[in-house]
ZADO-287905 format. One line per field, with one value per residue (C-alpha): residue number from 1; residue in three letters; y, z, x. Coordinates in Angstrom, 2 decimals. Each point is the difference from the previous one (the first is absolute). Layout:
REM ZADO-287905
seq	[NUM:...]
type	[ALA:...]
Y	[Y:...]
Z	[Z:...]
X	[X:...]
REM end
This chain:
REM ZADO-287905
seq	[1:2:3:4:5:6:7:8:9:10:11:12:13:14:15:16:17:18:19:20:21:22:23:24:25:26:27:28:29:30:31:32:33:34:35:36:37:38:39:40:41:42:43:44:45:46:47:48:49:50:51:52:53:54:55:56:57:58:59:60:61:62:63:64:65:66:67:68:69:70:71:72:73:74:75:76:77:78:79:80:81:82:83:84:85:86:87:88:89:90:91:92:93:94:95:96:97:98:99:100:101:102:103:104:105:106:107:108:109:110:111:112:113:114:115:116:117:118:119:120:121:122:123:124:125:126:127:128:129:130:131:132:133:134:135:136:137:138:139:140:141:142:143:144:145:146:147:148:149:150:151:152:153:154:155:156:157:158:159:160:161:162:163:164:165:166:167:168:169:170:171:172:173:174:175:176:177:178:179:180:181:182:183:184:185:186:187:188:189:190:191:192:193:194:195:196:197:198:199:200:201:202:203:204:205:206:207:208:209:210:211:212:213:214:215:216:217:218:219:220:221:222:223:224:225:226:227:228:229:230:231:232:233:234:235:236:237:238:239:240:241:242:243:244:245:246:247:248:249:250:251:252:253:254:255:256:257:258:259:260:261:262:263:264:265:266:267:268:269:270:271:272:273:274:275:276:277:278:279:280:281:282:283:284:285:286:287:288:289:290:291:292:293:294:295:296:297:298:299:300:301:302:303:304:305:306:307:308:309:310:311:312:313:314:315:316:317:318:319:320:321:322:323:324:325:326:327:328:329:330:331:332:333:334:335:336:337:338:339:340:341:342:343:344:345:346:347:348:349:350:351:352:353:354:355:356:357:358:359:360:361:362:363:364:365:366:367:368:369:370:371:372:373:374:375:376:377:378:379:380:381:382:383:384:385:386:387:388:389:390:391:392:393:394:395:396:397:398:399:400:401:402:403:404:405:406:407:408:409:410:411:412:413:414:415:416:417:418:419:420:421:422:423:424:425:426:427:428:429:430:431:432:433:434:435:436:437:438:439:440:441:442:443:444:445:446:447:448:449:450:451:452:453:454:455:456:457:458:459:460:461:462:463:464:465:466:467:468:469:470:471:472:473:474:475:476:477:478:479:480:481:482:483:484:485:486:487:488:489:490:491:492:493:494:495:496:497:498:499:500]
type	[MET:GLU:LYS:GLU:LEU:ASN:ARG:LEU:ASN:GLU:LYS:ILE:ALA:GLU:ILE:ASP:ASP:PHE:GLY:ARG:ILE:MET:ALA:LEU:ILE:SER:TRP:ASP:GLN:GLU:ALA:ASN:MET:PRO:GLU:GLY:GLY:TYR:GLU:ALA:ARG:GLY:GLN:GLN:MET:ALA:THR:LEU:SER:LYS:LEU:ILE:HIS:GLN:LYS:SER:VAL:ASP:PRO:GLU:PHE:GLU:LYS:LEU:LEU:ALA:VAL:LEU:GLU:PRO:LYS:LEU:ALA:ASP:MET:ASP:VAL:ASP:SER:ASN:ASP:ALA:ALA:GLN:ILE:ARG:LEU:PHE:ALA:LYS:GLU:TYR:LYS:ARG:ALA:THR:VAL:LEU:PRO:GLU:ASP:MET:VAL:ALA:GLU:LYS:ALA:GLN:LEU:SER:SER:ALA:SER:MET:GLU:ALA:TRP:MET:LYS:ALA:LYS:GLU:GLU:ASN:ASP:PHE:SER:ILE:PHE:GLN:PRO:LEU:LEU:GLU:LYS:PHE:VAL:ASP:TRP:MET:HIS:ARG:TYR:VAL:ASP:LEU:PHE:ALA:PRO:TYR:ASP:HIS:VAL:TYR:ASP:PRO:LEU:LEU:ASP:MET:TYR:GLU:PRO:GLY:PHE:LYS:SER:ALA:ASP:VAL:THR:ARG:ILE:PHE:ASP:ASP:LEU:ARG:ALA:LYS:GLN:THR:VAL:LEU:LEU:GLN:LYS:ILE:ALA:GLU:VAL:GLU:GLN:VAL:ASP:ASP:SER:PHE:LEU:PHE:GLN:TYR:PHE:ASP:PRO:ALA:ALA:GLN:LYS:SER:PHE:GLY:ARG:GLU:VAL:VAL:THR:ALA:LEU:GLY:PHE:ASP:TRP:LYS:LYS:GLY:MET:GLU:GLY:SER:VAL:HIS:HIS:PRO:PHE:MET:THR:ASN:ILE:GLY:TYR:GLY:ASP:GLN:ARG:ILE:ASN:THR:ASN:VAL:HIS:ASP:ASN:GLU:PHE:ASN:PRO:TYR:LEU:PHE:GLY:MET:ILE:HIS:GLU:CYS:GLY:HIS:GLY:LEU:TYR:GLU:MET:GLY:ILE:THR:LYS:GLU:LYS:ALA:ARG:THR:MET:LEU:TYR:ASN:GLY:THR:SER:MET:ALA:ILE:HIS:GLU:SER:GLN:SER:ARG:LEU:TYR:GLU:ASN:LEU:VAL:ALA:ARG:SER:LYS:PRO:PHE:TRP:GLN:TYR:PHE:PHE:GLY:THR:LEU:GLN:GLY:LYS:PHE:PRO:THR:GLN:PHE:GLY:GLY:MET:THR:VAL:ASP:THR:PHE:TYR:ARG:GLY:ILE:ASN:LYS:VAL:ASN:PRO:SER:LEU:ILE:ARG:ILE:GLU:ALA:ASP:GLU:ALA:THR:TYR:ASN:MET:HIS:ILE:MET:LEU:ARG:TYR:GLU:ILE:GLU:ILE:ALA:LEU:MET:GLU:GLY:LYS:LEU:ALA:VAL:LYS:ASP:LEU:PRO:ASP:TYR:TRP:ASN:ALA:LYS:MET:LYS:GLU:TYR:LEU:GLY:VAL:GLU:PRO:ASP:SER:ASP:SER:ASN:GLY:VAL:LEU:GLN:ASP:VAL:HIS:TRP:ALA:HIS:GLY:LEU:PHE:GLY:TYR:PHE:PRO:THR:TYR:ALA:LEU:GLY:ASN:LEU:ALA:SER:ALA:GLN:ILE:TRP:ASP:ALA:MET:LEU:LYS:ASP:ILE:PRO:ASP:ILE:ASP:ASP:LYS:MET:ALA:ALA:GLY:ASP:PHE:ALA:PRO:LEU:LEU:GLY:TRP:LEU:THR:GLU:LYS:ILE:TYR:GLN:HIS:GLY:SER:LEU:TYR:GLU:PRO:GLN:ASP:LEU:LEU:GLN:ARG:VAL:THR:GLY:GLN:THR:LEU:GLN:ALA:GLY:ALA:TYR:LEU:ALA:TYR:LEU:ASP:LYS:LYS:PHE:GLY:ALA:ILE:TYR:GLY:PHE]
Y	[-28.87:-1.58:-3.25:0.10:1.13:-2.76:-2.65:1.53:-0.15:-3.48:-1.28:1.80:-1.48:-3.35:0.70:1.34:-3.10:-2.10:2.43:-0.42:-3.69:0.16:2.42:-2.92:-2.79:2.12:0.71:-3.70:-0.72:2.15:-0.64:-3.54:-1.95:-3.08:0.07:-2.62:2.18:2.43:-1.71:-0.60:3.46:1.42:-1.86:1.19:3.51:0.03:-1.32:2.49:2.92:-1.10:-0.01:3.42:1.36:-1.75:1.85:3.30:0.12:-1.09:1.91:1.06:2.59:1.84:0.57:0.85:2.60:1.34:1.09:0.86:1.93:2.94:0.65:0.54:3.77:0.33:-2.02:0.98:-0.28:-1.08:-2.70:-3.90:-0.64:2.70:-1.54:-3.48:0.87:1.84:-2.70:-2.88:1.63:0.11:-3.45:-1.28:1.70:-1.46:-3.33:-0.41:0.72:-2.99:-3.34:-2.57:-2.46:2.53:0.52:-3.79:-0.07:2.67:-1.63:-3.25:1.53:1.89:-3.42:-1.65:3.17:-0.02:-3.52:0.70:3.22:-1.53:-2.92:2.41:2.38:-2.92:-1.51:3.11:-0.61:2.53:-2.53:-2.01:3.23:1.47:-2.01:1.13:3.51:0.00:-1.19:2.73:2.66:-1.40:0.10:3.47:1.09:-1.56:1.62:3.64:-0.69:-0.26:3.59:1.74:2.73:1.29:2.65:-2.72:-3.77:-0.07:2.46:-3.08:-1.95:3.13:0.78:-3.23:1.09:3.96:1.39:3.27:-0.29:-0.51:-1.06:3.45:0.95:-2.55:0.84:3.63:-0.48:-2.82:2.10:2.84:-2.36:-1.92:3.29:1.36:-3.35:-0.47:3.30:-0.94:-3.45:1.60:2.33:-3.02:-1.86:3.00:-0.24:-2.78:-2.99:-1.09:-3.18:-2.63:-3.20:-0.55:-0.83:-3.07:-2.75:-2.67:1.04:-2.64:-0.23:-0.39:2.90:2.08:-1.22:0.80:3.57:0.53:-0.91:2.29:2.93:-0.50:-0.54:3.30:1.63:-0.95:-3.25:-2.18:-3.49:-1.03:1.09:-0.87:-2.79:-0.58:-2.44:-1.36:0.46:0.10:3.82:2.19:1.20:0.92:-1.21:0.98:-3.17:1.91:2.30:-0.78:-2.13:1.72:-2.16:1.13:-2.46:0.26:-1.85:-0.18:0.34:-1.53:1.59:3.86:2.33:2.23:-2.23:-1.58:3.08:2.67:-2.60:-0.48:3.30:0.86:-2.89:1.64:3.21:-1.67:-2.06:3.22:1.69:-2.93:-0.32:3.76:-0.23:0.26:-3.31:1.52:-0.13:-3.70:-2.17:3.24:1.41:2.50:-2.76:0.25:2.85:2.41:-0.76:-1.80:3.22:1.22:-3.48:0.01:3.41:-1.46:-2.85:2.15:2.61:-2.59:-1.72:3.37:2.97:-1.75:-2.96:1.41:3.22:1.06:0.45:-3.58:-1.49:2.20:-2.03:-3.25:-0.40:-1.07:-2.79:-1.17:-0.01:-2.26:-2.48:0.22:0.86:-1.55:1.85:3.36:0.02:2.58:2.24:3.35:0.89:2.70:-2.68:-2.55:2.69:0.92:-3.50:-1.02:3.13:-0.83:0.83:-2.44:-1.18:-3.79:-2.79:-0.74:2.65:-1.12:0.63:3.41:3.17:2.89:1.99:-2.87:-1.66:2.00:-0.83:-3.77:0.93:2.00:-2.89:-2.07:2.46:0.44:-3.85:-0.39:2.91:-1.58:-3.30:1.65:1.86:-2.94:1.48:-2.64:-3.93:-1.92:-2.20:3.18:1.08:-1.24:1.98:2.91:0.03:-0.39:2.76:2.49:-0.85:0.85:3.13:1.23:-1.45:-0.69:-3.78:-2.98:-3.37:-2.94:-2.22:0.11:-0.86:3.40:1.62:-0.48:-2.92:2.05:1.35:-2.28:2.43:-1.07:-3.39:1.36:1.74:3.48:2.01:3.71:-0.38:0.85:3.83:0.30:-0.58:2.79:2.10:-0.93:1.11:3.48:-0.17:-0.99:3.00:2.51:-1.98:0.39:3.73:0.43:-2.12:2.19:3.15:-1.84:-1.85:2.14:-1.94:-3.39:-0.54:0.40:-2.52:-2.63:0.32:-0.62:-3.01:1.71:-0.80:0.13:3.68:-0.81:-3.07:2.00:2.78:-2.33:-1.80:2.99:1.65:-3.07:-3.58:0.39:1.16:-3.03:0.34:2.84:2.62:-0.23:-0.04:3.45:1.37:-1.53:1.43:3.38:-0.23:-1.10:1.95:2.96:-1.28:-3.02:-2.09:1.97:-1.08:3.01:-0.90:-3.62:1.53:2.71:-2.87:-1.89:3.00:1.01:-3.38:-1.18:3.20:-0.06:-3.73:0.52:3.76:1.85]
Z	[-53.99:0.93:-1.13:1.95:3.11:-0.33:-0.12:2.72:2.37:-1.04:0.71:3.40:0.90:-0.46:2.23:2.81:-0.16:0.67:2.70:1.66:-0.25:1.66:2.91:0.14:0.57:2.34:2.00:0.09:1.24:3.07:0.72:-0.87:-1.22:2.03:1.49:-2.49:-3.28:0.36:-2.37:-2.64:0.42:-0.43:-3.35:-1.19:0.85:-1.58:-3.17:0.11:0.59:-3.10:-2.05:1.04:-0.43:-3.48:-0.73:1.43:-2.22:-3.31:-2.74:-1.28:2.67:-0.99:-3.59:1.71:2.35:-2.88:-1.65:3.01:2.42:-2.54:0.11:3.55:-0.53:-2.13:2.38:3.01:2.95:2.24:-2.23:0.69:-3.19:0.57:3.63:-1.33:-2.46:2.25:2.82:-2.24:-1.62:3.67:0.80:-3.69:0.80:3.31:-1.14:-2.96:2.56:2.02:-0.94:-0.19:2.27:2.61:-0.23:0.63:2.70:2.03:-0.29:1.14:2.80:1.11:0.55:1.68:2.29:0.99:1.22:1.78:1.51:1.42:1.61:1.38:1.44:1.51:1.66:0.53:-1.71:-2.41:-1.32:-1.83:-2.15:-0.31:-3.01:-1.95:0.95:-0.84:-3.45:-0.26:0.87:-2.65:-2.39:0.72:-0.61:-3.31:-0.77:0.53:-1.84:-3.09:0.48:0.62:0.01:2.83:2.48:2.91:-0.07:1.76:-2.71:-2.50:2.77:1.29:-3.58:-0.14:2.60:0.14:-3.27:-0.05:3.41:0.58:3.32:0.61:0.03:2.33:2.42:0.10:1.02:2.41:1.63:0.64:1.06:2.60:1.73:0.35:0.90:2.65:1.59:-0.06:1.70:2.59:0.84:0.49:2.35:2.24:0.86:1.42:-2.16:-1.54:1.22:-2.76:2.26:-1.06:-3.39:1.06:0.86:-1.49:-3.17:-2.00:-3.56:-1.44:1.64:-0.87:-3.55:-0.20:1.45:-2.60:-2.91:1.10:0.47:-3.59:-1.48:1.37:-1.30:-3.53:-0.63:-2.42:0.72:-3.62:-1.07:3.19:2.45:2.97:0.58:2.91:-0.20:1.99:-0.90:-1.09:-3.40:-2.97:-3.60:-3.15:-2.14:-2.48:-0.45:2.42:1.92:2.96:3.17:3.27:1.88:4.03:3.04:3.27:3.67:2.59:2.98:-1.52:-1.49:-2.25:-2.66:-1.77:-0.17:-1.14:-2.15:-1.68:-0.47:-1.26:-2.79:-0.71:-0.80:-2.41:-1.64:-0.23:-2.00:-2.42:-0.12:-1.06:-3.08:-3.02:-1.91:-3.27:1.44:0.99:-2.14:-0.53:1.60:1.84:1.94:3.18:2.62:-1.32:2.47:3.42:1.97:-1.42:0.68:3.59:0.36:-0.35:2.35:2.53:-0.57:0.63:2.89:1.94:-0.98:-0.37:2.39:2.91:-0.09:2.57:-2.23:-1.38:3.26:1.18:-2.80:0.32:3.71:0.93:-2.54:1.35:3.64:-1.36:-1.41:3.19:2.92:2.49:-1.30:-1.00:1.59:2.73:-1.63:-1.48:-3.72:1.23:2.14:-3.00:-2.52:2.31:0.29:-3.65:-0.47:2.59:-0.87:1.23:-2.05:-0.82:-1.72:-2.87:-2.85:-1.23:3.57:0.63:0.88:-2.36:2.03:-0.33:-2.97:-2.27:2.11:-0.85:-3.82:0.52:1.44:-2.80:-2.49:1.73:-0.16:-3.69:-0.73:2.15:-1.81:-3.33:0.65:1.29:3.47:1.80:-0.43:0.10:2.75:2.25:-0.63:3.50:2.27:-2.31:-0.08:4.05:0.46:-2.24:1.66:3.39:-1.69:-1.80:2.25:3.42:-0.36:-0.88:-1.52:2.11:-3.05:-3.94:-0.55:1.60:-1.47:-3.33:-1.02:0.49:-3.39:-3.11:-2.58:-0.53:-0.54:-2.82:-1.21:0.92:0.25:-0.62:1.22:3.71:-0.26:-1.79:3.36:1.69:-3.16:-0.27:3.50:-1.04:-3.20:2.08:2.07:-2.73:-1.92:3.25:0.11:-3.54:0.62:3.04:-2.71:-1.75:2.97:2.93:2.10:-0.40:3.45:0.42:-2.90:1.40:3.69:-1.80:-1.99:-3.48:-1.51:-3.68:-0.49:0.84:-2.14:-2.83:0.45:0.05:-3.07:-2.09:1.03:0.21:-0.59:-3.37:-1.75:0.90:-1.55:-2.22:1.95:1.37:3.78:0.82:-3.02:1.76:3.27:-1.53:-1.50:2.96:2.72:-1.61:0.51:-0.27:2.96:3.33:3.52:1.47:0.02:1.67:2.76:0.63:0.25:2.29:2.47:-0.10:0.72:2.60:1.67:0.70:1.26:2.10:1.04:-1.22]
X	[-232.60:-3.40:0.96:3.30:-1.93:-2.63:2.93:1.84:-2.90:-0.69:3.17:0.12:-3.56:1.52:2.95:-2.16:-2.17:3.13:1.14:-3.43:0.32:3.26:-1.60:-2.81:2.61:2.13:-3.29:-0.77:3.53:-0.46:-3.82:-0.56:2.93:1.07:3.63:1.28:-0.79:2.73:2.35:-2.48:-1.56:3.55:0.43:-3.32:0.74:3.47:-1.64:-2.83:2.34:2.13:-3.12:-0.91:3.46:0.16:-3.25:1.27:2.94:-1.60:2.12:-3.30:-0.24:2.96:-1.96:-3.08:1.70:2.26:-3.30:-2.14:2.69:0.52:-3.72:-0.05:0.55:-3.13:-2.08:-2.14:2.34:-2.87:-1.46:0.33:1.58:2.84:0.56:-0.15:2.83:2.09:-0.10:0.55:2.88:1.63:-0.78:1.12:3.46:0.20:-0.94:2.37:2.81:-0.92:1.20:-2.51:1.74:0.00:-3.78:-0.48:2.83:-1.89:-3.48:1.55:1.98:-3.09:-1.82:3.01:0.29:-3.58:0.36:3.12:-1.23:-3.11:2.22:2.57:-2.73:-1.98:3.11:1.65:3.27:1.21:2.66:-2.62:-0.94:3.61:1.17:-3.19:0.47:3.59:-0.97:-2.69:2.38:2.66:-3.00:-0.82:3.75:0.01:-3.23:0.91:3.17:-2.06:-1.13:3.45:0.93:-2.25:0.17:-0.26:-0.17:-3.43:-1.36:-1.30:-1.53:-1.98:-1.21:-1.81:-2.28:0.24:0.52:1.89:1.55:3.50:1.48:1.52:-3.66:-0.92:2.88:-0.52:-3.72:0.95:2.61:-2.37:-2.84:2.29:0.96:-3.42:-1.88:2.87:-1.20:-3.44:0.82:1.97:-2.71:-2.50:2.62:-0.09:-3.71:-2.36:-0.45:-3.33:-1.54:-0.61:0.08:-3.75:1.22:2.22:-2.46:-2.15:-2.00:-1.64:1.10:-3.31:-1.40:3.20:-0.55:-3.58:0.44:2.97:-2.27:-2.57:2.53:1.43:-3.49:-1.00:3.21:-1.20:1.93:-2.22:-0.03:-1.32:3.60:2.03:0.59:2.15:2.42:2.27:3.73:3.09:0.57:-2.69:-0.20:-2.40:0.23:-1.63:-0.71:-2.03:-3.04:-2.61:2.44:1.78:1.08:1.04:1.74:0.24:0.92:-1.82:1.61:-2.28:1.65:0.22:-2.32:1.82:1.69:-2.79:-2.40:2.39:1.88:-3.37:-0.62:3.30:-0.19:-3.49:1.37:2.25:-3.29:-2.11:3.01:-0.14:-3.80:-0.17:2.07:-2.21:-0.79:1.39:3.44:-0.26:2.74:2.29:2.74:-2.29:-1.77:2.04:0.65:2.39:2.63:0.45:0.24:-3.39:-1.35:1.18:-1.44:-3.40:0.38:1.71:-2.73:-2.93:1.97:0.82:-1.48:-3.39:0.04:2.24:-2.26:-2.61:-2.76:0.48:-0.33:-3.10:-1.69:1.42:0.71:-3.61:0.21:3.40:-1.33:-2.66:2.51:2.14:-2.13:2.35:2.94:-1.39:-3.67:0.72:2.70:-0.37:0.66:2.62:1.89:0.06:1.03:3.11:0.82:0.16:2.05:2.82:3.43:2.14:3.11:-0.46:1.77:-2.22:-0.43:-3.58:-1.15:1.88:-1.93:0.14:2.50:2.82:-0.97:2.14:3.13:-0.49:-0.05:3.13:1.78:-0.89:1.07:3.25:0.43:-0.63:2.38:2.79:-0.60:0.13:3.03:1.68:0.51:-2.12:0.19:-3.29:1.38:0.53:-3.77:-1.39:2.57:-0.19:-3.98:-0.13:2.57:-2.00:-3.21:1.62:1.39:-3.19:-2.74:1.51:-1.15:2.07:-1.55:-0.37:0.37:0.83:-3.90:-0.81:3.15:1.59:-2.34:-3.12:-0.77:-0.61:1.32:3.60:-1.17:-1.87:3.21:-1.90:3.00:-0.54:-3.77:0.26:0.62:-3.36:-1.89:1.19:0.06:-3.89:-0.34:0.87:-2.15:-2.90:-0.03:0.35:-2.84:-2.25:0.54:-0.84:-3.12:-1.04:-0.27:-2.76:-1.74:0.74:-2.84:1.97:-0.17:-3.57:-0.72:2.29:-1.60:-3.24:1.34:-0.05:3.38:-1.45:1.22:3.57:0.29:-1.88:2.68:3.04:-1.54:-0.41:3.40:2.27:-1.43:-1.77:3.32:2.10:3.37:-1.05:1.93:3.67:-0.07:1.34:-2.29:-3.04:1.07:0.30:-3.41:-1.83:1.92:1.70:3.56:2.21:0.77:0.81:0.51:-1.89:-3.52:0.68:2.13:-2.69:-2.49:1.95:0.76:-3.62:-1.46:2.44:0.20:-3.69:0.08:3.21:-0.91:2.99]
REM end
């Protein structure tokens, strides 16, 4: 068995290396590549995707797994080796079902779609992106057909990002969330609104970046293992051990987007930085699911960086960076302003009380596309109508509506629900942390964020993908994913801000 295990690990390490190279050229495409490079980059990504696929379906794996899988029952379920075998066995079965030409097709389509999406967004013209998105929807239908039978056509897509969850689970949770968050929004609509006008004026981009770097450094981001890039749509990518890249964009006429986007991506980066080195070049060197990953970005963005203790520490520094904008202001006024609940067009800039509504819209669209109940050509009108229904706002352009997110240009169908699921998990994890660090507010107000990072690293980060997501949540919080903690958090926070 030892011989087979070593061989399995060796082959997986090689596949992981190629996957990280793919991540690198994908990052370069968004952060550095000139406009003229899309065709060549698409060809390169298609070639690399085929190579990775060929290595992933090597018949030798079948022989190795035939020896190793029967041994799982005798292995320590919490061991890296057992998790490696279990995770790869699932991925091998998935990979062997997927034809090589579909793998290359998706890679090339992703590169072409990115170019079309950026041009469509810049020119506010959905028709530029529409043909590529139609091809991606067709690809997704052919993909899920490979995994029939299934409970729902969306399930194979969701499983790529949230193992163990099905669309029925998401729909049940979202139906409950929508009803209860609607009640909260109605309460807020009935009282005097918070003033946040001071957040909409000129903010020097260099000063924003300087402050943002200072903040994420204090949170624990290690600049010897990370960097910041400039992109159209913020994201974090893990190029390999010691190379985590957070990517942001700056608005010079609005304060919130850059800073909270920076902190959001920092949360992702801290997760990846916290995975133990022994898991590098294995199936375990990733967050266990996208919902758990999003729980960390949302935890840092909202439960930490939109809290009053956080700003009791950082507000003086902020005033020093922007004396004209914030010099005569109180921290209480600022805190209320950055937490204003105001239904808006842009998901990544949405407040905590409305954010999940944006996700539910995208989830319903993806379900409708996969069920054949919605055509791509009708997306802009459908999007606008649903925004009006859910949030009471209607996009003034495709760029601020259906074209605002990059995910569909990458073929990330099944990904969006994990953002809202991550919100729920963040509150559950925070409540568990409070039992061990009950004075966390005092520590944050004093600028001491090390205990929080240490706790999260011990409980979550170091494990990587060792545990299944629901198993990890159970270990950390004592229960699987629930909405209660998040809803209680929203009610308490916004009840205090809005006085109800």
